[in-house]
N, C-alpha and C positions, 0 to 999 in steps of 0.2 A: 239548647236554646244558650246564646252567649249574653253573660251578664258581666256587669263592671264591680269589681268592690273598691271604694275609696277608703283609704284608712288615714283618718283626720283626727289623731289622738293626742299627738305628741303636743309638747308645752314650749318648746323651745325657749329654753333654759338659756342657751348661749346667744339669744337676743334681746336679753333682758339691757336696759329697763324698757324697750319697744313693748316684747312681750312678757305677759304676766300670767299668774295662775288663771284669771278670770279671763284674758284677753290671749288665747295662745296665737303662736307666730302664723299659721295658715287663716286666721282673720284679720291680720292685719291687712290693709289698704294700701299694698305697696306698688302694684302693677298699673299704673296709669288710672287710679281710683278704684280697681279692682282688687280682691282679695287674692291670695294664692290657692283658696279652696276652691272659689268662684273659678277662676282661671282653668284649674285642674276640670272641674265639672263641665267647661264649655266646651274644652278640649274632646272629653269623653262623649259627650252628648252629641257631636259629629259623627258617632259612631253606635251608640247606645241610646236606645230610648231611656226617658228618666225612669219607667216603672223597672226596668231592668238594671240600674244602679243602687247599689245597697252603700252606704255611708256608716262605718265605724268610728265609732268617738268615745270619749268618756262620758259619762253621765252629764256632768257639768258644765260641757259645751253643747250638747244637744239641742237646746232651745237656739243658740245662736246661729247653729247650722240649719235648724228648721226656715230661719229668719233669711238666712243667706241662699239657700237654694229652695225656694217655695216649689220649683217642678216637681222635686222628689217626692212622692208618696211618705207621708209621715211614717207609715210604716216599714219604711224602708231605712229610716234612720235608726242604727240600733247603736243605743248607749251601754258600752261595758260598765257593770257596776266595779271593776276595780282594774287596775293596770297589770295584764300579763302578757306584755310582750306582743311581737308579731305571730308566735305559735296561738295565743288566745283568739286574736281579734280573726286571725283567718281559719282557724279551727271553726269557731263559731259561724262565720260567715260561711263556711263550706257546708255546716251542718243544715243551717237555713235554708241555703240553695238546693240541695240534694232532696230536702223534703219537697221543695218546689218544682224540682226538675230533676229525675236519677240521673240525667246526661249532661246536666249543666257544665258548660266550659265556662272559668271563671278568670276574670284578668284582673290583677291586682297590682294597683297603683297607689302614692301616696301624695297627699296634697299639698306637700312644700317643695316639688319639683318642679322644673322649668323646662321644658322643651322646645326650642325653636330650629327651625319652622316645625309645624303642629303634622303636618302631611306624610313624612317619611315615617313617623312616630305611629300614624295611623294605620298606615299602610303595613307596616311591621304587625300589626295587632292582627290585622284579617290574614296575613302571613302564618302568625302563630296559631292562631284559630283552627286555621284549614289543618294545619300540622296535627295539633293535639286532636281533631276530629279523626284523622287516619292512624294515628300513633296514641291510643287511650292512654296507656301509661305512662306516655311521656311529661316531662314539666320543662317549660321554656322560660328561660330568663332573657334579659336583654343586656346587651355588652356595648360599652361608649369607648370609642377610641378616645385613649388620654392624650391629652395636651399639655401636661405636664408631669412630674413626678409626685403625683400626691401620696401622700401617709395618711390621710383621712379616709381614703374610701378602700373596699375590699377590691380584690381582682379575680378575673377568671380567665384560664387560657382557652383558647381556640384555635385548630389548627388552620392551616394556610387552605384557602379556598381550592376544591379541585376545580371548579370551573366559575365561570361569570356569573352562571344562572344559579348557582347553591347559594341558598340564603339563609339555611338553618345548619348551624355546626353542633357536633357533638361537645360538650364541655370537659376538657382534660383535667382539669386541676381549679380547685377553689384556692385562693391566698389571702390570708387576713390582713388586716392594715399594716403593711408594711414601716419600715424603718427609712429615714430617707436613701439610704445606700441602695437597700434593695427595690425602693421605686424605681431610680435611677437605671438600676439593671433592667429592670423589666422593660422601661422605656425603650433601652438600646437594644434589647434582643428580640424586641415586637412580640406579637401573638398574645399579649394581655392585655385586656383591657378593664375598665372600670365595671363593678358589679352594681348595676342601676337599680337593684331592689324592687323590680317591675317583672311580675310575674305571670304566664297563661299554662293553665293546666285544667284536669276534668276535678270538678269539686269533689267526686267518689275518690279519686287518684290521691290528692292529697290526705283526705280523711286515712285511707288506707295505708299509705306511708307514716303519717302521725302514729297510726295504731301499731306499725310495725317497728319505729325506731324510737317512739315514745309511749309505751304502751299505758304510762300512767294517765294519759289525755284521753284514752278510748272513752272510759264510762263518762266522765264529766260530759264528754262532746255528745256520746250518745244520748245521757238524759236530757241534754238541752234539747236535741234534736228531736226525742221524742216528746216534748213538752211543749215544741214550737207550735204556735198558733191556736193553740188551748188556752183555756180559761185561766190557769196556772202558770202561763208562759212567764212572766216576770219573776214570779216566787221561784219557778226551777231555775232560770238563769241567774238569779242572786244566789242561791243556794249552790248550784254547780260550778259556776265560771269559777270564782276563787281556787276551785282545788285543780285546774289548769296550772301545768309548768309553767314558770315564768323564764322563758327563753325565746330566741329569736328564732326563724323558720329556718334561716342558712344554717345556723348550729345543727338543729334538730333533724332537718330534712335533706336540704340541698346538698350538704356536704357529703352525705351518706346514700343516697338515691342512686342507682345505676343510669336510670336514663334520663340524664340532663342535657339540655339543649341552649344555646345560644344564638340569639339573632342580632347582628352589628347593627346600632343604631345610627345613621348618618345624619346626624342632628347635634345640637348643641343641648348638653344637658346639664343642670345645675343643681345640686341638692341644695337648697337654701338654707343651711344649719350653721353658719358662720356669718360675721360681720361682712369679711372679706368678700364672700359670694354675694350678700345682699349686695352690697355696693356698686355690683357689675350691671344691677338692673335697674337702679336709682339716677334719678338725674336732678336738677336744679328746677324741676317745673313747678311753679308755686301751687297748682292745682292738685297737686297729690297729697296725700297725708303724711307721706314720708318725704324727706328731701334730703340729697346727698348734697351739701354745701360745695361748692365748687373751688378751683384755685384762688379766686378771686376773695375769698373770705379768708385766706391764710398769707403768713406772712413768711418767706422761709423755710417752707415745712415740707418735707417729702415723705413718700408711702403714707399717707394720714387720711382716715376715714372719718368723716364728720356725720352724723346724721342727726336729726332733729324733726320731729311730729308738728312744728310751729312753722311755718312759711315764713313769718314776719321777727322771727328769732334771729338774732344775729349771733353765732359765736365767732370769735377774733383768737386767732390762735399765731404765736410767733416763734420760728425757731424749733419747731418739733420736728422729729423723725419717727416713722414706725409707731405710729399712736393711733388707736383710737377713741373717739369722743362721741358720746351718744346722749342727747338731753331728750327729756321727756316733761311733763308737766310737772312731776312731783319727783323726781330723781335723774341725777346725772351719772353717766360712766365714765370715767378716764382712766385708760387701759394700755398700755404697750400692747404691739400686737403680740409678742413672745409669751403673755401673760394671759393672753384671752383664754385659755382652757382652765383657769382659776374664776372663773366667774360662778359655776356651780357652787364652789366652796364659799365665795362670799356670800351667794344667798343663803347656804346653810349657816353662815355666822348672823345674818339678818335674822333669821328665824331663830337662832338661839339666843337674840337679843331682845325679843318678842316684835319685833319690827315687821309683823305680818302682812301690814296694809301696803308695803311696798314690794311685795312680792308677785 
């Protein structure tokens, strides 16, 4: 049986002050009045029954997610007791699914991705599911044709298509986030794709690979699976989940596994993890919760993003270049583009100064 696992635990610190600890980026109503989480669910719901969709999130977000996704059974919204990166979330979901169905195929997606149009993506999901059913030891990732020399994404390398009919390719190499010169070389050489972070595999296969490559994860996941559905489910989860290594699934498994395949996605993909990415999808529509101020609000400004949650609030800027200005009811961020990576550092300073109400 096919299942979807929707990862919705990130806080989105790089989108502060729009996103906060109590209101992560996937809950912001930025897409024509819809949240990123809602848009992701509606995309998946075209292929998966809501009863076959699991949502993995942090405990503090669970109630917000239940309100946003009332179609998903409450028992399918799983709150992680602590943060353990993607190995923890994926291992937990795989343990739950193998108990429900020993041959479960799981699709893993994250709530902060935009895929347009959705049809090629949904078609690729079906292709991946069929491939995994025929090749049960395989793990499939999805590849995005790069449109610029991005340094914020990991890359995978795929061979040239042997025929137009071929849709699934063996991954020949994984590459970490490159520097700008290397990213430009990838773009010039061709054959390199952005790693989307979307996966399809059998739940039992990923558990076996975790056991092989990350043996310290085996006992916690086995104990969680053994206790799932029983009267001690929550206490077992709280006891064993913190013992899982805090590491990404890419480092732990994908870069080491032998049967990794890629499917190119012929659609627009954006990981909404930065203000530059977010600005691509916002307009000056006053009906939206988030508003991107257009050039009519600026005087002699270039390459500048202006965001506000208040449609009636005017931000006037004169003579600025390469700037980010973000206004929220209780905090305003002003930052040059090249300093945006320091937002997390600034949030650490706020915490040290006891200004947690702004986090």
